[in-house]
N, CA, C and O atoms as a GROMACS GRO file, in nm:
protein
  384
    1MET      N    1  -0.621   3.919   0.597
    1MET     CA    2  -0.481   3.909   0.560
    1MET      C    3  -0.412   3.811   0.656
    1MET      O    4  -0.430   3.818   0.778
    2ALA      N    5  -0.334   3.723   0.599
    2ALA     CA    6  -0.266   3.618   0.677
    2ALA      C    7  -0.151   3.678   0.755
    2ALA      O    8  -0.080   3.767   0.707
    3THR      N    9  -0.134   3.629   0.877
    3THR     CA   10  -0.022   3.676   0.958
    3THR      C   11   0.102   3.594   0.928
    3THR      O   12   0.097   3.491   0.861
    4LYS      N   13   0.214   3.642   0.980
    4LYS     CA   14   0.340   3.574   0.956
    4LYS      C   15   0.337   3.434   1.015
    4LYS      O   16   0.387   3.340   0.952
    5SER      N   17   0.280   3.418   1.134
    5SER     CA   18   0.274   3.284   1.196
    5SER      C   19   0.184   3.190   1.117
    5SER      O   20   0.212   3.070   1.109
    6ASP      N   21   0.075   3.242   1.060
    6ASP     CA   22  -0.012   3.159   0.975
    6ASP      C   23   0.063   3.111   0.851
    6ASP      O   24   0.053   2.995   0.811
    7LEU      N   25   0.138   3.202   0.791
    7LEU     CA   26   0.215   3.166   0.672
    7LEU      C   27   0.325   3.065   0.704
    7LEU      O   28   0.352   2.975   0.625
    8GLN      N   29   0.390   3.080   0.821
    8GLN     CA   30   0.493   2.986   0.862
    8GLN      C   31   0.433   2.848   0.886
    8GLN      O   32   0.491   2.747   0.848
    9ALA      N   33   0.316   2.845   0.951
    9ALA     CA   34   0.250   2.716   0.978
    9ALA      C   35   0.212   2.648   0.846
    9ALA      O   36   0.228   2.527   0.831
   10LYS      N   37   0.162   2.726   0.753
   10LYS     CA   38   0.125   2.672   0.622
   10LYS      C   39   0.248   2.621   0.548
   10LYS      O   40   0.244   2.516   0.484
   11ALA      N   41   0.360   2.695   0.558
   11ALA     CA   42   0.484   2.654   0.491
   11ALA      C   43   0.534   2.522   0.552
   11ALA      O   44   0.579   2.434   0.478
   12ILE      N   45   0.527   2.507   0.683
   12ILE     CA   46   0.569   2.383   0.748
   12ILE      C   47   0.481   2.267   0.704
   12ILE      O   48   0.530   2.157   0.677
   13GLU      N   49   0.351   2.290   0.697
   13GLU     CA   50   0.258   2.186   0.651
   13GLU      C   51   0.287   2.144   0.508
   13GLU      O   52   0.285   2.025   0.476
   14LEU      N   53   0.313   2.241   0.422
   14LEU     CA   54   0.344   2.211   0.282
   14LEU      C   55   0.476   2.137   0.268
   14LEU      O   56   0.488   2.050   0.182
   15GLU      N   57   0.574   2.169   0.352
   15GLU     CA   58   0.702   2.098   0.349
   15GLU      C   59   0.684   1.952   0.390
   15GLU      O   60   0.746   1.864   0.332
   16LYS      N   61   0.598   1.927   0.489
   16LYS     CA   62   0.571   1.789   0.531
   16LYS      C   63   0.501   1.712   0.420
   16LYS      O   64   0.533   1.596   0.395
   17ASP      N   65   0.405   1.777   0.354
   17ASP     CA   66   0.337   1.713   0.241
   17ASP      C   67   0.435   1.682   0.129
   17ASP      O   68   0.428   1.576   0.066
   18ASN      N   69   0.525   1.775   0.104
   18ASN     CA   70   0.626   1.757  -0.002
   18ASN      C   71   0.716   1.638   0.030
   18ASN      O   72   0.746   1.558  -0.058
   19GLN      N   73   0.760   1.626   0.156
   19GLN     CA   74   0.844   1.514   0.198
   19GLN      C   75   0.770   1.381   0.180
   19GLN      O   76   0.828   1.284   0.133
   20ALA      N   77   0.642   1.378   0.218
   20ALA     CA   78   0.563   1.255   0.204
   20ALA      C   79   0.551   1.216   0.056
   20ALA      O   80   0.563   1.098   0.022
   21LEU      N   81   0.528   1.314  -0.030
   21LEU     CA   82   0.519   1.287  -0.173
   21LEU      C   83   0.652   1.238  -0.230
   21LEU      O   84   0.654   1.151  -0.318
   22LYS      N   85   0.763   1.294  -0.181
   22LYS     CA   86   0.895   1.248  -0.226
   22LYS      C   87   0.918   1.103  -0.188
   22LYS      O   88   0.973   1.026  -0.267
   23LYS      N   89   0.875   1.065  -0.067
   23LYS     CA   90   0.891   0.926  -0.024
   23LYS      C   91   0.809   0.832  -0.112
   23LYS      O   92   0.856   0.725  -0.149
   24LEU      N   93   0.685   0.874  -0.146
   24LEU     CA   94   0.601   0.792  -0.235
   24LEU      C   95   0.664   0.781  -0.372
   24LEU      O   96   0.664   0.673  -0.431
   25LEU      N   97   0.717   0.890  -0.425
   25LEU     CA   98   0.781   0.887  -0.555
   25LEU      C   99   0.904   0.799  -0.554
   25LEU      O  100   0.927   0.722  -0.648
   26ASP      N  101   0.986   0.809  -0.448
   26ASP     CA  102   1.106   0.723  -0.439
   26ASP      C  103   1.068   0.576  -0.438
   26ASP      O  104   1.131   0.495  -0.506
   27ARG      N  105   0.965   0.540  -0.360
   27ARG     CA  106   0.923   0.400  -0.356
   27ARG      C  107   0.871   0.355  -0.492
   27ARG      O  108   0.903   0.245  -0.537
   28ALA      N  109   0.792   0.439  -0.558
   28ALA     CA  110   0.739   0.404  -0.690
   28ALA      C  111   0.851   0.380  -0.790
   28ALA      O  112   0.846   0.287  -0.870
   29GLU      N  113   0.954   0.466  -0.785
   29GLU     CA  114   1.069   0.450  -0.874
   29GLU      C  115   1.145   0.321  -0.845
   29GLU      O  116   1.186   0.251  -0.937
   30ARG      N  117   1.163   0.289  -0.715
   30ARG     CA  118   1.231   0.165  -0.679
   30ARG      C  119   1.149   0.044  -0.724
   30ARG      O  120   1.205  -0.056  -0.768
   31GLU      N  121   1.016   0.055  -0.711
   31GLU     CA  122   0.930  -0.056  -0.752
   31GLU      C  123   0.938  -0.078  -0.904
   31GLU      O  124   0.945  -0.191  -0.951
   32LEU      N  125   0.937   0.030  -0.979
   32LEU     CA  126   0.946   0.019  -1.125
   32LEU      C  127   1.081  -0.039  -1.169
   32LEU      O  128   1.088  -0.110  -1.269
   33ASN      N  129   1.185  -0.008  -1.096
   33ASN     CA  130   1.319  -0.055  -1.131
   33ASN      C  131   1.353  -0.188  -1.065
   33ASN      O  132   1.467  -0.235  -1.076
   34ASP      N  133   1.258  -0.250  -0.997
   34ASP     CA  134   1.279  -0.376  -0.927
   34ASP      C  135   1.396  -0.367  -0.828
   34ASP      O  136   1.477  -0.460  -0.819
   35LYS      N  137   1.405  -0.257  -0.757
   35LYS     CA  138   1.511  -0.237  -0.659
   35LYS      C  139   1.452  -0.198  -0.523
   35LYS      O  140   1.500  -0.104  -0.459
   36LEU      N  141   1.348  -0.269  -0.480
   36LEU     CA  142   1.288  -0.242  -0.351
   36LEU      C  143   1.382  -0.279  -0.239
   36LEU      O  144   1.465  -0.369  -0.254
   37TYR      N  145   1.372  -0.210  -0.127
   37TYR     CA  146   1.447  -0.247  -0.008
   37TYR      C  147   1.395  -0.380   0.045
   37TYR      O  148   1.280  -0.415   0.018
   38PRO      N  149   1.478  -0.455   0.120
   38PRO     CA  150   1.432  -0.583   0.172
   38PRO      C  151   1.304  -0.575   0.255
   38PRO      O  152   1.220  -0.665   0.250
   39GLU      N  153   1.288  -0.467   0.332
   39GLU     CA  154   1.167  -0.454   0.415
   39GLU      C  155   1.044  -0.420   0.332
   39GLU      O  156   0.932  -0.430   0.383
   40GLU      N  157   1.061  -0.381   0.206
   40GLU     CA  158   0.949  -0.350   0.118
   40GLU      C  159   0.909  -0.470   0.032
   40GLU      O  160   0.809  -0.464  -0.040
   41MET      N  161   0.984  -0.575   0.038
   41MET     CA  162   0.955  -0.695  -0.042
   41MET      C  163   0.848  -0.779   0.024
   41MET      O  164   0.838  -0.781   0.147
   42PRO      N  165   0.768  -0.849  -0.054
   42PRO     CA  166   0.669  -0.941   0.005
   42PRO      C  167   0.740  -1.049   0.084
   42PRO      O  168   0.848  -1.094   0.045
   43PRO      N  169   0.680  -1.093   0.195
   43PRO     CA  170   0.746  -1.195   0.279
   43PRO      C  171   0.756  -1.332   0.217
   43PRO      O  172   0.849  -1.406   0.247
   44ILE      N  173   0.663  -1.369   0.131
   44ILE     CA  174   0.668  -1.496   0.059
   44ILE      C  175   0.636  -1.468  -0.087
   44ILE      O  176   0.582  -1.362  -0.119
   45PRO      N  177   0.669  -1.560  -0.178
   45PRO     CA  178   0.642  -1.537  -0.320
   45PRO      C  179   0.493  -1.503  -0.346
   45PRO      O  180   0.402  -1.557  -0.283
   46VAL      N  181   0.474  -1.414  -0.442
   46VAL     CA  182   0.339  -1.367  -0.474
   46VAL      C  183   0.276  -1.463  -0.576
   46VAL      O  184   0.333  -1.486  -0.682
   47PRO      N  185   0.158  -1.518  -0.544
   47PRO     CA  186   0.090  -1.606  -0.641
   47PRO      C  187   0.048  -1.529  -0.766
   47PRO      O  188   0.034  -1.407  -0.763
   48TYR      N  189   0.029  -1.602  -0.874
   48TYR     CA  190  -0.005  -1.540  -1.003
   48TYR      C  191  -0.134  -1.459  -0.993
   48TYR      O  192  -0.141  -1.349  -1.048
   49LEU      N  193  -0.237  -1.510  -0.925
   49LEU     CA  194  -0.365  -1.440  -0.913
   49LEU      C  195  -0.345  -1.305  -0.843
   49LEU      O  196  -0.401  -1.205  -0.885
   50ILE      N  197  -0.265  -1.303  -0.737
   50ILE     CA  198  -0.239  -1.179  -0.664
   50ILE      C  199  -0.160  -1.082  -0.752
   50ILE      O  200  -0.187  -0.962  -0.751
   51THR      N  201  -0.064  -1.133  -0.828
   51THR     CA  202   0.011  -1.047  -0.918
   51THR      C  203  -0.079  -0.982  -1.021
   51THR      O  204  -0.064  -0.864  -1.050
   52CYS      N  205  -0.171  -1.058  -1.075
   52CYS     CA  206  -0.268  -1.002  -1.172
   52CYS      C  207  -0.354  -0.896  -1.108
   52CYS      O  208  -0.378  -0.791  -1.168
   53GLN      N  209  -0.400  -0.921  -0.986
   53GLN     CA  210  -0.482  -0.821  -0.917
   53GLN      C  211  -0.402  -0.696  -0.884
   53GLN      O  212  -0.454  -0.584  -0.894
   54MET      N  213  -0.278  -0.712  -0.846
   54MET     CA  214  -0.192  -0.597  -0.820
   54MET      C  215  -0.177  -0.510  -0.944
   54MET      O  216  -0.184  -0.387  -0.936
   55LYS      N  217  -0.157  -0.574  -1.058
   55LYS     CA  218  -0.142  -0.498  -1.183
   55LYS      C  219  -0.275  -0.437  -1.224
   55LYS      O  220  -0.277  -0.322  -1.270
   56TYR      N  221  -0.385  -0.509  -1.210
   56TYR     CA  222  -0.515  -0.458  -1.250
   56TYR      C  223  -0.554  -0.336  -1.168
   56TYR      O  224  -0.599  -0.236  -1.223
   57TYR      N  225  -0.537  -0.343  -1.036
   57TYR     CA  226  -0.574  -0.233  -0.948
   57TYR      C  227  -0.462  -0.132  -0.929
   57TYR      O  228  -0.482  -0.029  -0.864
   58ARG      N  229  -0.344  -0.160  -0.985
   58ARG     CA  230  -0.227  -0.073  -0.973
   58ARG      C  231  -0.198  -0.042  -0.827
   58ARG      O  232  -0.188   0.074  -0.788
   59MET      N  233  -0.184  -0.147  -0.747
   59MET     CA  234  -0.160  -0.134  -0.605
   59MET      C  235  -0.039  -0.218  -0.566
   59MET      O  236  -0.008  -0.317  -0.633
   60PRO      N  237   0.030  -0.181  -0.457
   60PRO     CA  238   0.142  -0.264  -0.408
   60PRO      C  239   0.089  -0.390  -0.342
   60PRO      O  240  -0.032  -0.410  -0.336
   61TRP      N  241   0.177  -0.474  -0.294
   61TRP     CA  242   0.138  -0.604  -0.240
   61TRP      C  243   0.070  -0.594  -0.103
   61TRP      O  244  -0.005  -0.684  -0.067
   62GLU      N  245   0.094  -0.488  -0.027
   62GLU     CA  246   0.046  -0.480   0.110
   62GLU      C  247  -0.105  -0.494   0.128
   62GLU      O  248  -0.147  -0.558   0.223
   63PRO      N  249  -0.190  -0.436   0.041
   63PRO     CA  250  -0.334  -0.453   0.060
   63PRO      C  251  -0.382  -0.596   0.040
   63PRO      O  252  -0.492  -0.631   0.084
   64PHE      N  253  -0.304  -0.678  -0.024
   64PHE     CA  254  -0.341  -0.816  -0.053
   64PHE      C  255  -0.287  -0.915   0.051
   64PHE      O  256  -0.304  -1.036   0.035
   65TRP      N  257  -0.223  -0.866   0.156
   65TRP     CA  258  -0.158  -0.951   0.256
   65TRP      C  259  -0.240  -0.952   0.384
   65TRP      O  260  -0.282  -0.846   0.431
   66CYS      N  261  -0.264  -1.069   0.440
   66CYS     CA  262  -0.334  -1.085   0.568
   66CYS      C  263  -0.226  -1.084   0.677
   66CYS      O  264  -0.155  -1.183   0.697
   67TYR      N  265  -0.216  -0.972   0.747
   67TYR     CA  266  -0.112  -0.959   0.849
   67TYR      C  267  -0.142  -1.044   0.972
   67TYR      O  268  -0.050  -1.079   1.046
   68GLU      N  269  -0.268  -1.077   0.993
   68GLU     CA  270  -0.305  -1.161   1.108
   68GLU      C  271  -0.256  -1.305   1.092
   68GLU      O  272  -0.204  -1.364   1.187
   69HIS      N  273  -0.274  -1.361   0.971
   69HIS     CA  274  -0.239  -1.500   0.945
   69HIS      C  275  -0.115  -1.518   0.858
   69HIS      O  276  -0.074  -1.631   0.830
   70LEU      N  277  -0.057  -1.407   0.815
   70LEU     CA  278   0.064  -1.409   0.732
   70LEU      C  279   0.046  -1.494   0.606
   70LEU      O  280   0.127  -1.580   0.574
   71GLN      N  281  -0.064  -1.466   0.536
   71GLN     CA  282  -0.094  -1.532   0.408
   71GLN      C  283  -0.151  -1.429   0.313
   71GLN      O  284  -0.185  -1.318   0.352
   72TRP      N  285  -0.161  -1.468   0.186
   72TRP     CA  286  -0.220  -1.380   0.086
   72TRP      C  287  -0.372  -1.384   0.096
   72TRP      O  288  -0.431  -1.490   0.116
   73CYS      N  289  -0.434  -1.268   0.081
   73CYS     CA  290  -0.581  -1.259   0.075
   73CYS      C  291  -0.622  -1.295  -0.066
   73CYS      O  292  -0.596  -1.221  -0.160
   74ASP      N  293  -0.687  -1.409  -0.081
   74ASP     CA  294  -0.727  -1.452  -0.214
   74ASP      C  295  -0.874  -1.422  -0.244
   74ASP      O  296  -0.924  -1.451  -0.353
   75GLU      N  297  -0.944  -1.365  -0.147
   75GLU     CA  298  -1.082  -1.324  -0.166
   75GLU      C  299  -1.092  -1.177  -0.126
   75GLU      O  300  -1.065  -1.142  -0.011
   76LEU      N  301  -1.131  -1.091  -0.219
   76LEU     CA  302  -1.132  -0.946  -0.194
   76LEU      C  303  -1.272  -0.897  -0.158
   76LEU      O  304  -1.373  -0.959  -0.191
   77ASP      N  305  -1.273  -0.784  -0.088
   77ASP     CA  306  -1.399  -0.718  -0.051
   77ASP      C  307  -1.477  -0.687  -0.177
   77ASP      O  308  -1.418  -0.659  -0.281
   78SER      N  309  -1.609  -0.691  -0.168
   78SER     CA  310  -1.693  -0.666  -0.286
   78SER      C  311  -1.678  -0.524  -0.340
   78SER      O  312  -1.705  -0.499  -0.457
   79SER      N  313  -1.635  -0.431  -0.256
   79SER     CA  314  -1.615  -0.293  -0.302
   79SER      C  315  -1.466  -0.256  -0.307
   79SER      O  316  -1.429  -0.139  -0.298
   80PHE      N  317  -1.381  -0.357  -0.323
   80PHE     CA  318  -1.237  -0.335  -0.336
   80PHE      C  319  -1.212  -0.254  -0.461
   80PHE      O  320  -1.276  -0.285  -0.562
   81PRO      N  321  -1.128  -0.156  -0.466
   81PRO     CA  322  -1.028  -0.113  -0.370
   81PRO      C  323  -1.074  -0.004  -0.275
   81PRO      O  324  -0.993   0.049  -0.198
   82TYR      N  325  -1.202   0.032  -0.278
   82TYR     CA  326  -1.251   0.139  -0.194
   82TYR      C  327  -1.268   0.095  -0.049
   82TYR      O  328  -1.263   0.178   0.042
   83SER      N  329  -1.288  -0.033  -0.028
   83SER     CA  330  -1.296  -0.092   0.106
   83SER      C  331  -1.218  -0.221   0.105
   83SER      O  332  -1.232  -0.303   0.014
   84MET      N  333  -1.138  -0.240   0.207
   84MET     CA  334  -1.057  -0.361   0.217
   84MET      C  335  -1.087  -0.437   0.345
   84MET      O  336  -1.013  -0.528   0.384
   85ALA      N  337  -1.194  -0.398   0.411
   85ALA     CA  338  -1.227  -0.457   0.542
   85ALA      C  339  -1.261  -0.604   0.533
   85ALA      O  340  -1.233  -0.679   0.626
   86ASP      N  341  -1.321  -0.648   0.423
   86ASP     CA  342  -1.363  -0.787   0.411
   86ASP      C  343  -1.269  -0.871   0.323
   86ASP      O  344  -1.307  -0.980   0.280
   87ASN      N  345  -1.150  -0.822   0.296
   87ASN     CA  346  -1.051  -0.908   0.229
   87ASN      C  347  -1.022  -1.025   0.321
   87ASN      O  348  -1.012  -1.008   0.442
   88SER      N  349  -1.008  -1.144   0.265
   88SER     CA  350  -0.986  -1.260   0.351
   88SER      C  351  -0.890  -1.361   0.289
   88SER      O  352  -0.881  -1.378   0.167
   89CYS      N  353  -0.818  -1.427   0.380
   89CYS     CA  354  -0.730  -1.537   0.340
   89CYS      C  355  -0.802  -1.667   0.372
   89CYS      O  356  -0.908  -1.664   0.435
   90PRO      N  357  -0.750  -1.782   0.330
   90PRO     CA  358  -0.818  -1.908   0.360
   90PRO      C  359  -0.841  -1.931   0.509
   90PRO      O  360  -0.944  -1.988   0.546
   91ILE      N  361  -0.749  -1.889   0.596
   91ILE     CA  362  -0.768  -1.910   0.739
   91ILE      C  363  -0.879  -1.819   0.794
   91ILE      O  364  -0.954  -1.859   0.882
   92CYS      N  365  -0.888  -1.695   0.742
   92CYS     CA  366  -0.994  -1.603   0.785
   92CYS      C  367  -1.132  -1.664   0.754
   92CYS      O  368  -1.225  -1.650   0.834
   93ARG      N  369  -1.143  -1.729   0.639
   93ARG     CA  370  -1.272  -1.788   0.598
   93ARG      C  371  -1.296  -1.922   0.665
   93ARG      O  372  -1.409  -1.971   0.663
   94GLY      N  373  -1.194  -1.983   0.722
   94GLY     CA  374  -1.211  -2.115   0.784
   94GLY      C  375  -1.184  -2.228   0.689
   94GLY      O  376  -1.209  -2.344   0.724
   95ASP      N  377  -1.132  -2.200   0.568
   95ASP     CA  378  -1.095  -2.307   0.475
   95ASP      C  379  -0.968  -2.375   0.525
   95ASP      O  380  -0.888  -2.313   0.595
   96ASN      N  381  -0.950  -2.498   0.490
   96ASN     CA  382  -0.829  -2.570   0.530
   96ASN      C  383  -0.735  -2.592   0.415
   96ASN      O  384  -0.629  -2.650   0.432
   0.00000   0.00000   0.00000
């Protein structure tokens, strides 16, 4: 039988999960309505190829962005979207 402290801890954990889900839902609604906050917008215009990949994989722009070189990753990991470790931008690959 669960104690009162166990139930309180579980309730706190569930409330945190609920808040996280509400934040995800709010962002998804803003994205669908094209009303993202400025900090949620891509830093530079999204190329057509990246837009197609975002729609195909149903993912936001962040997984396609190279934060190290501040460019779009135009080459995806072979097991994307399950692994994103080998996503690369032209500078990562050494292309000019």
